[in-house]
C-alpha positions in Angstrom: 0.0 0.0 0.0 1.6 3.3 -1.0 0.7 6.6 0.6 0.8 9.8 -1.4 1.5 12.9 0.4 -0.7 15.8 -0.6 0.8 19.2 -0.2 -1.3 22.3 0.2 1.7 24.5 -0.1 1.5 24.8 -3.9 -2.2 25.9 -4.0 -1.6 28.3 -1.1 1.4 29.8 -2.9 -0.8 30.2 -6.0 -3.5 31.9 -4.0 -1.0 34.2 -2.3 0.5 35.1 -5.6 -2.9 35.9 -7.0 -3.7 38.1 -4.0 -0.4 39.9 -4.5 -1.1 40.5 -8.2 -4.5 41.8 -7.4 -3.0 44.1 -4.8 -0.4 45.4 -7.3 -3.1 45.9 -9.9 -5.0 48.2 -7.5 -1.8 50.1 -6.7 -1.0 50.3 -10.4 -4.6 51.6 -11.0 -4.0 54.4 -8.5 -0.8 55.3 -10.1 -2.5 55.4 -13.5 -5.3 57.4 -12.1 -2.8 60.0 -10.8 -1.0 60.6 -14.1 -1.3 63.7 -16.1 -2.1 66.0 -13.2 -5.6 64.5 -13.0 -5.4 63.6 -9.3 -3.6 66.9 -8.4 -6.3 68.9 -10.2 -9.2 66.8 -8.7 -8.0 66.4 -5.1 -8.3 70.0 -4.0 -10.7 71.7 -1.5 -11.9 74.0 -4.3 -12.9 71.0 -6.4 -14.4 69.2 -3.5 -16.6 72.2 -2.7 -17.8 72.3 -6.3 -18.8 68.7 -6.2 -20.4 68.8 -2.7 -23.6 70.4 -3.8 -25.5 69.9 -0.5 -22.7 71.6 1.5 -22.4 68.9 4.1 -18.6 68.6 3.8 -18.7 65.2 2.1 -19.0 64.1 -1.5 -21.6 61.4 -1.9 -21.4 58.9 -4.7 -24.6 60.6 -6.1 -22.9 64.0 -6.0 -19.8 62.6 -7.6 -21.7 61.0 -10.5 -23.9 64.1 -11.0 -20.8 66.1 -11.3 -19.2 63.7 -13.8 -22.4 63.8 -15.9 -21.8 67.6 -16.2 -18.2 67.0 -17.1 -19.2 64.5 -19.8 -21.8 66.9 -21.2 -19.2 69.6 -21.4 -16.8 67.3 -23.2 -19.5 66.0 -25.6 -19.8 69.3 -27.5 -21.8 67.8 -30.4 -24.1 65.8 -28.0 -23.6 62.4 -29.7 -22.9 60.4 -26.5 -19.4 59.8 -27.7 -16.4 62.1 -27.4 -13.6 61.9 -30.0 -10.1 63.0 -29.4 -10.6 66.5 -30.7 -13.6 67.1 -28.4 -11.9 65.4 -25.5 -8.7 67.5 -25.7 -10.3 70.9 -26.6 -10.9 73.2 -23.6 -14.4 74.4 -23.3 -15.9 77.5 -21.6 -18.7 75.3 -20.4 -16.3 73.1 -18.4 -14.6 76.3 -17.0 -17.9 77.4 -15.4 -18.0 74.5 -12.9 -14.6 72.6 -12.9 -11.3 74.0 -11.7 -8.7 74.6 -14.3 -6.3 72.1 -12.8 -8.9 69.3 -12.9 -9.8 70.1 -16.5 -6.2 70.3 -17.6 -5.4 67.0 -15.9 -8.4 65.2 -17.4 -8.2 66.5 -20.9 -5.0 64.7 -21.9 -4.3 62.0 -24.5 -3.2 59.7 -21.7 -6.4 60.1 -19.7 -8.5 59.7 -22.9 -6.8 56.4 -23.7 -7.2 55.2 -20.1 -10.9 55.9 -20.2 -11.4 54.5 -23.8 -11.6 50.9 -22.7 -12.7 49.5 -26.0 -9.9 51.2 -27.9 -12.2 52.7 -30.6 -10.7 56.2 -30.3 -13.7 57.7 -28.6 -14.9 57.9 -25.0 -18.6 56.9 -24.7 -20.8 58.1 -21.9 -20.8 54.7 -20.4 -17.0 54.4 -20.5 -16.6 57.8 -18.8 -19.1 57.1 -16.0 -17.7 53.6 -15.4 -14.2 55.1 -15.1 -15.3 57.9 -12.8 -17.2 55.3 -10.7 -14.0 53.3 -10.4 -12.1 56.5 -9.4 -14.7 57.2 -6.6 -14.5 53.7 -5.4 -10.7 53.9 -5.2 -10.9 57.1 -3.2 -13.7 55.7 -0.9 -11.2 53.8 1.3 -13.7 53.2 4.1 -16.4 52.0 1.7 -19.1 54.4 3.1 -20.3 55.7 -0.3 -19.2 59.2 0.8 -15.9 61.0 0.7 -14.9 63.2 3.5 -12.0 65.7 3.1 -9.4 63.2 4.3 -10.4 60.7 1.5 -11.2 63.3 -1.1 -7.8 65.0 -0.7 -6.0 61.7 -0.5 -4.4 62.3 2.9 
């Protein structure tokens, strides 16, 4: 009668490796999110106050998404539901009325457009934009409350 020894070390090593890869992917995502000045322009008290429409000192997910809807509408100058590179990169006076200059400059870069354009068709659809901005909110919402206080919003 032979006895085979079964080791659980290999499956555990695989699981640990997968967890590490997922952790690194989230860290890489934050680094990507912060490129092009996007995070610096977004994570300011001035921008937080613009997004915090009820004035309670926090940015709820609903406030965040309502703000991002306004941003997309300002980008989508021809109102087709998709933004091509020219629209995405061209500054607009409409955006200047509600977004800080640093946020708009950080967002309206080729690098950010390509990051948001997940299907690689050279345009950013409304859905791609909102999905990306939802992911940004979720990354900032470290305590998973659905609301960003100054500490989380400012990244401190």
